[in-house]
N, C-alpha and C positions, 0 to 999 in steps of 0.2 A: 556210277552210283553217286547220289548226292548225300553229303554229310554236312552237319552244322560245323562251322569253323571254330566254334567256341567249346572249350572244355569246362565243365561245371566246377566252380570253386566250392570250398566248404560252406561258404555263406549261401550259395545257390542251393546246395543240398539241404541246409537247415531251413531255408525258406520253403523249399519243396515239401519237406516233412511237415512243417507248420501248417501249410495250406491243406494237407491231407487230414489234419486233426482239427479242423475248424467246422463249427456248426452254428446255425442261426438261433438266436434267442429273442423273444419279444420283450421290449421294455415297457414301461408304464404308459407309453403313448401308443402301444400296439404296433409299433414299427420294429423291424428286425435289425439287430446288430449281430456281428459275428464274433463268436467266442472260441477261444482255444480250449479243447477238451481237458477235463480234469485228469484224464489219463496221462497227459503230458504235464500239465500244470503251468509251466512258464516256458517261453522260448529259450531261456537260459539252460533248461534241462536238456533240450535237444542239442544246443551248442556243446554242453558238457559231454553228451554221448559221443558226438563226433570227435571231440578233443581226446577223450580217454581211449576210444577205439584206435585212433591214429597213434597215440602215445604208446599203447601196448604193442602195436606192430613195430614201432620204432625201437622200443626197449628189447623186443625179442631178437632184433638183428644186432644189438650191441653186445660187446663182450666186457665192457667196463663195469666196475662197481659204481654205485651211486655216490658214496662218500668215502674218501680215503682218510684212514687214521694211521698214526704211528704209535705202536704199543711198546712200552718199556716195562721194566720190573717195577717202576714206581707209578707210572700213569699211562693213560691213553690220551694222545694229543690229536686234535683235529688238524688235517693238512689241507684238504681242498674238496670242493664239490665238483664232480666231473660233469661234462655236458649232459649225459643221460640223467645224472642226479639233478641238475638244474631243471630239466624238463619235468622230472617226477616231482620235485619239490614244489615247483610252481603250481602243479595240479593239486597236490595235497593241501596247499594253503587255501584252496577253494572248496566250497561245498560240492560233493559229488554223489550224493544219494539220488537215485532215480525215482520217479513217480511210479505208482502202481500201473502196470500196463496189461490189462486183461486181453487175452488172446493174441498178444504180440510176442514175437521172438526176438530177443536181443542178439547181437552178433556174438560169435565165440570169444572175441577179444573182450567185449563188455562183460560177458559172463565170467571169464577168467579173472578180470579185474575185481569184480564184485566178490567172487569167492575168496580170492587171496586177501583182499582188504578186510573181509569179515574175520578171517582166521588170524591175520597178522596184526591188524590195527584195531579190531573191535568195531562196535556199532557207531561210536562217536569219537573218532580220532581228533585230537586237538594239536595240530602242528602250528608252531609259531615262527619258524624260520631259523632256529638255532640248533645246529646239528649236535651240540653237546648237552642240550637240555634233557634231563631225565624225564621219561614218559610214564614210568611206573615205580612201584615200591622197590623193585629189584635194581633200579638204576639204569635200565635200558634207555639209551638216548634216541633222539629223533633220527640221527644219522644211522644208527644201528638198525632201527626198524625199517628205514628206507632200503638199506642193503638187503635185509631179509625179504622185504616185499619184492625187490627186483629179482632176487634169486628164485622165488616161488613163481613169479610171472614167467620167467624164462623156462622153468620146469613145465608149467601148464601149457605154454604155447609150443613146446617141443614134443608133446605127446602125439602119437599117431591119430588118436580119436579127434583131437583138436584140429589137426591138419586136414583130416578127411572130411569133417563136418564143414570146415571153412571152404574147402574145395567144392563140396556139393552145393553149398549155398551160392558160391560164385557162379557155378555152372547153371543153376536154376535162374539166377538173375540175368545171365547172359542169354539164356534161351528165350526168356520173355522179351528182352531187348531186341534180339535178332528177329523175332516174329513181327514185332511192331515196326522195326526199321525196314524190314523187307517189304511190308505192305505199303508203308508211307512212301518208300522209294519208288516202288512200282507205280503207285497212283500218281506220284509227282511226275514220272515220265509221261504218263498218259494225259495228265491234267497239269500243265506247267504252273498255273496260278493256284494250285491246291492250297486250301486253308482248312483249319479244324476249329470247331466250336466245342469248347470244353464245358461240360455241365456236371455239377455234383449232385448225386442222388443218394438219399438216405431215408431214414424212417423217423416218424414223430416219437417223442419220448414215451408215449403210452405203449408203443409197440417195439421199441428199440431192443429190449432184451428178450423178446418173445419170438421173433422171426428167426427160424433156423436157417442154416446155410443152404440146405436144399431148397427151401421155400424162396429164399432170396435170389438164388440162381434162376428159379422159374420166373420170378417177377421180372428180372432183367430180360430173359428170353421173350416174355410176353410183350414187354415194352418195345423191343427191337422188331418184333413181328408187326406190332401196331404201326410203328413208324414206317416200316417198309411197305405196308399195305395201304397207307393213307395217301391218297392222290393230292391232298391239299397242303401237305407239309413239304418244305423244300427238300428236293431229292438228293440224298446222300450218295456218294460213290464208294463209301466204306466207313468203317468205324474201328476204334480200339477202346478197350476199357481195362481198368485196374480196380481191384477190390481192397478196401481197408476196413477197419472196425473202430467205432467210438462207443463208449459206454452210453453216452447221451443220445446217440442217433443210430445205433445199430450198425449193420453193414453199410459201408459208404462206397459208392462207385464214382470213379472219375471216368465219365463217358465222353469220348471225343468223337463227334460226328464229322466226317471229312467231306468237303464239298469242292466242286469245280465252279468258280465264280462266273464262268461263261454260261453255265447251265443254271446255277442257283446263286445269285448275288447275295452277299452277306446281309444286306439290309432287308431282304425279303423273308428271312428266317425268323419265325416266332419261337424263341426258346422257351417261353412260358407254356407253349403247347406241349413240349416234352414233359413238363411237370404234370400237366393235365392227364396225359397218357400214363405217367408213372403212378398217379393216384388211382387210375382205373386198373392198372396192372396189379397193384398191391391191394386192391379193394379198400382203399382209404387209409391204409397204414403208412403210405409214403409221405414224406415231408412235402408240404405244398409251398415251400418257400424257395425262391430261386437264389442260390448263392451267386456272387458275382461271376458271370460267365466270361470266358476269355476266347478271343479269336486269335489263332496262331497261324502264321505262314509256315512254309516248309522248314525254314531254319528254326523257328520256334518249336515246331513239332519234334524235330530231331533233338533239340536241346532238352525238352521236357522228358523225352525217352531216356536220354543220358542221365538226367537228374534222378529219374525213377530207378534206373539200374544202380546208381551210386548210393541212393538211399537204402536199398536192400542190404547194403553192407552193414548198416547200423541197426535197423529195426524193420520188421516186416510182420505181416499177419501170419500166424503159424500155418504151415502148409497142410493141405488136406489131400488124401490119396485119391479122392473122387472128384473134387471140384477145384481146378486150378484157379488162382486169384488174378488171372488176367485173360484177355481174349482179344481176338482180331477177327474182322470179317474175312470172307473168302478172298484169296489172292486172285486178282483178275488175270486173264491171259494177256499177253503182250500185244494187244491190238493197238493200231495207230489211232491217234486222236481224230484223224480224218474219217476213219471208219466209224468211230463213235458218233461223229457229227452227222453221218448219213442216216442215222436212225430217225424215224419219223417223229416230229415234235408233237407234244400233247398240249392242249389248250385247257386251262383251268381258270375258274373264277376265284373269288375271295371267300374265306370262311365267314359265315354269318356269326352273329353274336352268340347264338346257342348251338353252334356247330353246323348250321345249315349251309347250303351252297348257293351263293349269289353269283350266277353266271354273268360273265362280262367278257367282251373282246379284249384280248391282250395284244399289244403291238410294241415291239415284235413278239411273236409267240415264244414261249419258254419251252425248251427241250428238257423235260424233267424225267430223270431216269435213275433207277436204283441199280446198283451192282449187288447182286445177291452173294 
């Protein structure tokens, strides 16, 4: 089995999430530039999500208090900030409010942090880095509030419901990762030069909030049927997809079409044609702008899958009992590549300006084949 030798870093995951919340906007010159959704706001918001999630998991495993005091009959004296306290303090000195995220589900750790922070610290905590500084009229200090927050975080993360939801989410992310990895691994065995073309599909702002999940699922199905039945588009050997949601562009699909370069060279693939078919499948509701598309080799495909699994730890589209938010093409049987190459080649011409067929001899002939 082939695996990417690279483990995603936190910055890899932040970049992955950012890319999934990007949509095109036309400027005054009618050309497109790519904008991060207002659902996220800024890349720093994603960085803070990752930071706080990891911090909560770290604090849950620690037994130390955040700040140590010495109390006598005369006074309370500050002694030291512990390592967990240092990590907590560093985060509290930064802004940590999250943007509004419609249809998104934050991790259990992030939800626990937000709930505890609201109850202990209030909506606008103002830490300055002095454990002895009073924070309210009752004289409660920064250090005492930190200790209280740490206690409540450990209580929240120790509950059975927290652990069960965290485990369920991890299993669901692993299930999606396994399905994608298994398909790519099998295809890589059959097609050693396997590569993937990643294309973002979404809706124009006029339709973004009006397309229901069922309709959007049908749109993707129609697109895949159209691509599979079109003899003029480069023939894919499989595909994987993942669904997200943006307020400005509705449901957003990361579609990765998988190709064998010996059958369909990368330079012969017209990715703009996928958007034409997306427009047809959505009856004009689909966004007709091509986000930067990416060609990935096998290592890149496995790395993207790992990033996707890691990203699910922090934020994901709320699950639906009827429509899973990922999909893969049918897993092919373990036929040898020599058997595949024995299939009769097909000869095709070029697509005309208006979709017509201009027949021409191809030398050498292309063996264009879909794996259903």
